[in-house]
C-alpha positions as CSV (number, residue, x, y, z in Angstrom):
1,M,0.0,0.0,0.0
2,K,1.6,3.2,-1.2
3,W,0.5,5.4,1.6
4,E,3.5,7.7,2.2
5,G,3.2,11.3,1.1
6,Y,-0.6,11.7,1.5
7,R,-2.4,14.0,3.9
8,R,-2.5,13.1,7.5
9,S,-5.5,13.6,9.7
10,D,-5.5,16.2,12.5
11,N,-8.0,14.1,14.4
12,V,-5.5,11.7,15.9
13,E,-4.9,12.0,19.7
14,D,-1.9,10.4,21.2
15,R,-2.7,9.2,24.8
16,R,0.0,6.6,24.9
17,G,1.9,8.6,27.5
18,S,-1.0,10.0,29.4
19,G,-0.9,7.7,32.3
20,G,-3.7,5.3,31.2
21,G,-1.2,2.6,31.9
22,R,-0.8,-1.0,30.9
23,V,-3.7,-3.1,31.9
24,G,-2.5,-5.4,34.7
25,L,-3.5,-8.7,36.2
26,G,-2.3,-8.7,39.7
27,G,-0.5,-5.4,39.2
28,G,1.6,-6.6,36.2
29,R,1.5,-5.8,32.5
30,L,-1.1,-7.7,30.5
31,S,0.9,-9.9,28.1
32,A,0.1,-10.2,24.4
33,G,-1.1,-13.8,25.2
34,A,-3.5,-12.5,27.8
35,V,-4.7,-9.8,25.5
36,I,-5.6,-12.3,22.7
37,V,-7.3,-14.6,25.1
38,A,-9.4,-11.8,26.5
39,L,-10.1,-10.5,23.0
40,L,-11.1,-13.9,21.7
41,G,-13.2,-14.5,24.9
42,G,-15.3,-11.4,24.0
43,L,-15.8,-12.6,20.5
44,L,-16.5,-16.3,21.4
45,F,-18.9,-15.8,24.2
46,G,-21.1,-13.1,22.8
47,V,-19.8,-10.2,24.8
48,D,-20.4,-6.9,23.1
49,P,-17.2,-5.0,23.0
50,L,-18.7,-2.0,24.9
51,T,-19.8,-4.3,27.7
52,M,-16.1,-5.3,28.2
53,L,-15.2,-1.7,29.1
54,G,-13.6,-1.7,32.5
55,M,-13.4,-5.5,32.9
56,F,-9.6,-5.4,33.4
57,T,-9.4,-2.1,35.1
58,G,-12.3,-2.1,37.5
59,G,-13.9,0.9,35.7
60,G,-17.6,1.3,35.4
61,S,-19.9,2.9,32.8
62,A,-19.6,6.4,34.1
63,V,-18.6,9.1,31.6
64,E,-15.0,10.1,31.9
65,E,-14.0,13.5,30.6
66,Q,-10.9,13.8,28.5
67,G,-8.7,16.9,28.2
68,P,-6.7,17.9,25.2
69,A,-4.2,15.3,23.9
70,P,-1.2,15.9,21.7
71,A,-0.8,14.7,18.2
72,P,1.6,11.8,17.6
73,P,5.3,12.6,17.2
74,P,6.4,13.3,13.5
75,G,8.8,10.3,13.4
76,D,6.3,7.7,14.5
77,I,5.8,5.6,11.4
78,R,2.8,3.6,12.7
79,A,1.0,6.6,13.9
80,A,1.7,8.3,10.5
81,F,0.1,5.3,8.8
82,V,-3.0,5.5,11.0
83,S,-3.2,9.2,10.5
84,T,-3.0,8.8,6.7
85,V,-5.7,6.1,6.5
86,L,-8.0,8.1,8.8
87,A,-7.5,11.2,6.6
88,D,-8.6,9.2,3.6
89,T,-11.7,8.0,5.3
90,E,-12.5,11.6,6.1
91,D,-12.2,12.5,2.4
92,V,-14.2,9.6,1.2
93,W,-17.0,9.8,3.8
94,T,-17.3,13.6,3.5
95,S,-18.0,13.1,-0.2
96,L,-20.4,10.2,0.2
97,M,-22.4,11.8,3.0
98,Q,-22.7,15.0,1.0
99,Q,-24.3,12.9,-1.7
100,E,-26.8,11.7,0.9
101,G,-27.6,15.3,1.9
102,R,-25.7,15.0,5.2
103,A,-22.7,16.5,6.8
104,Y,-19.9,14.2,7.8
105,H,-18.5,14.9,11.3
106,A,-15.2,13.1,11.4
107,P,-14.4,11.0,14.5
108,K,-11.3,11.4,16.6
109,L,-8.9,8.4,16.8
110,V,-7.2,7.8,20.1
111,L,-3.9,6.0,20.3
112,F,-3.5,4.4,23.8
113,R,-1.5,1.7,25.6
114,G,-3.2,-0.8,27.8
115,A,-6.1,1.2,29.2
116,V,-7.8,4.4,28.4
117,P,-10.7,6.5,29.8
118,T,-13.6,6.9,27.4
119,A,-17.1,8.3,27.5
120,C,-18.4,4.7,27.5
121,G,-16.3,3.7,30.5
122,R,-12.8,2.4,31.0
123,G,-11.4,0.9,27.8
124,S,-8.9,-1.9,27.6
125,A,-6.4,-3.1,25.0
126,A,-7.9,-6.6,25.6
127,M,-11.0,-5.5,23.7
128,G,-9.1,-4.8,20.5
129,P,-9.9,-1.6,18.5
130,F,-13.3,-0.2,19.4
131,Y,-15.6,2.7,18.7
132,C,-17.4,4.7,21.5
133,P,-20.5,6.4,20.2
134,D,-20.8,8.6,23.3
135,D,-17.7,10.5,22.5
136,Q,-17.5,9.6,18.8
137,R,-13.9,8.3,19.1
138,I,-12.1,5.3,17.8
139,Y,-9.6,3.7,20.3
140,I,-6.7,1.7,19.1
141,D,-3.7,0.2,21.0
142,L,-1.2,-0.3,18.1
143,D,0.1,-3.5,19.7
144,F,-3.1,-5.0,18.3
145,F,-1.5,-4.9,14.9
146,D,1.3,-7.1,16.2
147,I,-1.4,-9.6,17.4
148,M,-3.0,-9.6,14.0
149,D,0.3,-10.4,12.4
150,N,1.8,-12.8,14.9
151,R,-1.2,-14.5,16.4
152,L,-4.0,-14.3,13.9
153,G,-2.0,-14.6,10.7
154,A,-3.6,-11.4,9.4
155,G,-0.7,-9.0,8.8
156,G,-0.1,-6.3,6.2
157,D,-0.7,-2.6,6.0
158,F,-4.0,-2.9,4.1
159,A,-5.3,-5.4,6.7
160,Q,-4.6,-2.7,9.3
161,A,-6.4,-0.2,7.1
162,Y,-9.4,-2.5,7.0
163,V,-9.5,-2.5,10.8
164,I,-9.5,1.2,10.9
165,S,-12.1,1.6,8.2
166,H,-14.3,-1.0,10.0
167,E,-14.3,1.2,13.1
168,V,-15.0,4.3,11.0
169,G,-17.9,2.3,9.6
170,H,-19.3,2.1,13.1
171,H,-19.0,5.9,13.3
172,V,-21.0,6.2,10.0
173,Q,-23.7,3.9,11.5
174,N,-23.8,6.3,14.5
175,L,-24.2,9.3,12.3
176,F,-27.1,7.7,10.5
177,G,-28.8,6.9,13.8
178,I,-28.4,3.1,13.2
179,S,-26.4,2.5,16.4
180,E,-29.0,4.1,18.7
181,K,-31.8,2.2,17.0
182,V,-30.1,-1.1,17.3
183,N,-29.0,-0.7,20.9
184,R,-32.5,0.2,21.9
185,A,-33.8,-2.9,20.2
186,R,-31.2,-5.2,21.7
187,S,-32.1,-4.1,25.2
188,S,-35.4,-6.0,25.0
189,M,-34.1,-9.1,23.2
190,S,-32.9,-12.4,24.4
191,R,-29.1,-13.0,24.3
192,A,-29.4,-15.1,21.1
193,Q,-31.5,-12.4,19.4
194,A,-29.2,-9.6,20.5
195,N,-26.2,-11.6,19.2
196,S,-27.9,-12.0,15.9
197,L,-28.5,-8.3,15.6
198,S,-24.9,-7.6,16.6
199,V,-23.8,-9.8,13.7
200,R,-25.8,-7.7,11.3
201,I,-24.2,-4.5,12.7
202,E,-20.7,-5.9,12.4
203,L,-21.3,-7.1,8.8
204,Q,-22.6,-3.7,7.9
205,A,-19.4,-2.1,9.2
206,D,-17.5,-4.6,7.1
207,C,-19.5,-3.6,4.0
208,L,-18.9,0.1,4.8
209,A,-15.2,-0.6,5.0
210,G,-15.4,-2.1,1.6
211,V,-17.3,1.0,0.3
212,W,-14.4,3.2,1.6
213,A,-11.8,0.9,0.0
214,Y,-13.6,1.2,-3.4
215,H,-13.6,5.0,-3.4
216,S,-10.2,5.3,-1.8
217,Q,-8.6,3.2,-4.5
218,K,-10.6,5.1,-7.2
219,S,-9.2,8.4,-6.0
220,K,-5.7,7.5,-5.0
221,G,-4.8,4.2,-6.7
222,W,-2.5,3.4,-3.8
223,L,-3.2,-0.3,-3.4
224,E,-0.6,-2.7,-4.6
225,Q,-0.9,-6.3,-5.6
226,G,-1.9,-8.4,-2.7
227,D,-3.4,-5.6,-0.6
228,I,-7.0,-6.6,-1.2
229,E,-6.1,-10.2,-0.3
230,E,-4.6,-8.9,3.0
231,A,-7.9,-7.3,3.9
232,M,-9.9,-10.3,2.9
233,N,-7.7,-12.6,4.9
234,A,-8.0,-10.3,7.9
235,A,-11.8,-10.5,7.6
236,A,-11.7,-14.3,7.4
237,Q,-9.3,-14.7,10.3
238,I,-11.5,-12.8,12.7
239,G,-14.7,-14.5,11.7
240,D,-16.5,-16.0,14.7
241,D,-16.4,-19.6,13.3
242,A,-12.6,-19.4,12.6
243,L,-11.8,-18.0,16.0
244,Q,-14.0,-20.6,17.7
245,R,-12.6,-23.5,15.7
246,N,-9.0,-22.4,16.3
247,T,-9.3,-21.8,20.0
248,Q,-11.8,-24.3,21.3
249,G,-12.2,-26.8,18.4
250,T,-16.0,-26.4,18.2
251,V,-18.3,-23.8,16.6
252,L,-21.3,-22.4,18.5
253,P,-23.4,-20.3,16.0
254,E,-25.8,-19.0,18.6
255,S,-22.8,-17.2,20.3
256,F,-21.7,-15.4,17.1
257,T,-21.5,-11.6,17.4
258,H,-19.5,-10.6,14.4
259,G,-20.3,-13.1,11.6
260,T,-18.6,-16.0,10.0
261,S,-15.5,-15.7,7.9
262,A,-17.5,-16.2,4.8
263,Q,-20.0,-13.6,5.8
264,R,-17.4,-11.0,6.8
265,T,-15.5,-11.4,3.5
266,D,-18.7,-11.5,1.5
267,W,-20.0,-8.2,2.9
268,F,-16.6,-6.5,2.7
269,T,-16.4,-7.6,-1.0
270,R,-20.0,-6.3,-1.6
271,G,-18.9,-2.9,-0.5
272,L,-15.6,-3.1,-2.3
273,R,-17.2,-4.2,-5.6
274,T,-20.1,-1.7,-5.7
275,G,-18.9,1.3,-3.7
276,S,-22.5,1.8,-2.7
277,I,-23.9,2.5,0.8
278,N,-27.2,1.1,-0.4
279,Q,-25.7,-2.3,-0.8
280,C,-24.9,-2.5,2.9
281,N,-28.4,-2.9,4.3
282,T,-27.6,-6.0,6.5
283,L,-30.4,-5.1,8.9
284,E,-33.1,-6.0,6.3
285,A,-31.2,-8.6,4.3
286,G,-33.0,-11.9,4.2
287,R,-29.8,-13.9,3.9
288,L,-26.4,-12.9,5.3
């Protein structure tokens, strides 16, 4: 992915040195192994990422105010990559939302290590990247990209861009009022029904990530051979069935919260192939 030299977003906040701290078990640093176990636990057992806020830090759901945070240092290559991808999502979604007669209010993206205060409660690296609708921020511990590469077999710069664009997809859902509507519906559902609805939301975010990729490549042509395959592989490796099969040897469809590998790659591909938001209506799709 030829990303160097493009505009970087001003909406990246660097909280890696703000004292959030490494998440500890018994006072120590949470290892990469523990992070992946906790992350997979959330995916495997139907735990919505936002309900995991505070699990490892003792935090609750109270709103935590955040003061100003600095931008990443100029020489930080990883942060520069994230800032560049985020900037392109801003360009793409500003244009697409204008076509829908709406204004696009870009999210902030927060870099953190281990733990971080959010408007949704205390965030943990064990959750993986997540979006908090209450403060319209995306939170990423960049160590997660190492886990993708070394533990999940989903490395590559465009695989990382897919993760970022997926979280931006959740922000787009929030702007369209979809998130609030779905969360309200889930509150009166059984666990199985709520999980099923969560799958549809996650698959829609995958499709929206594909929509971004379509328009991003059309405007910049910055993807290289193998980049699309990286994103497709990442979507497949984090499918509920793949994670369950690789960690516990059995697959429990009723506990799915993100969709199968086939579903995740299919919906990402649908967005990538068409570039149309209208093709991402997973909530009314008869077949996922």
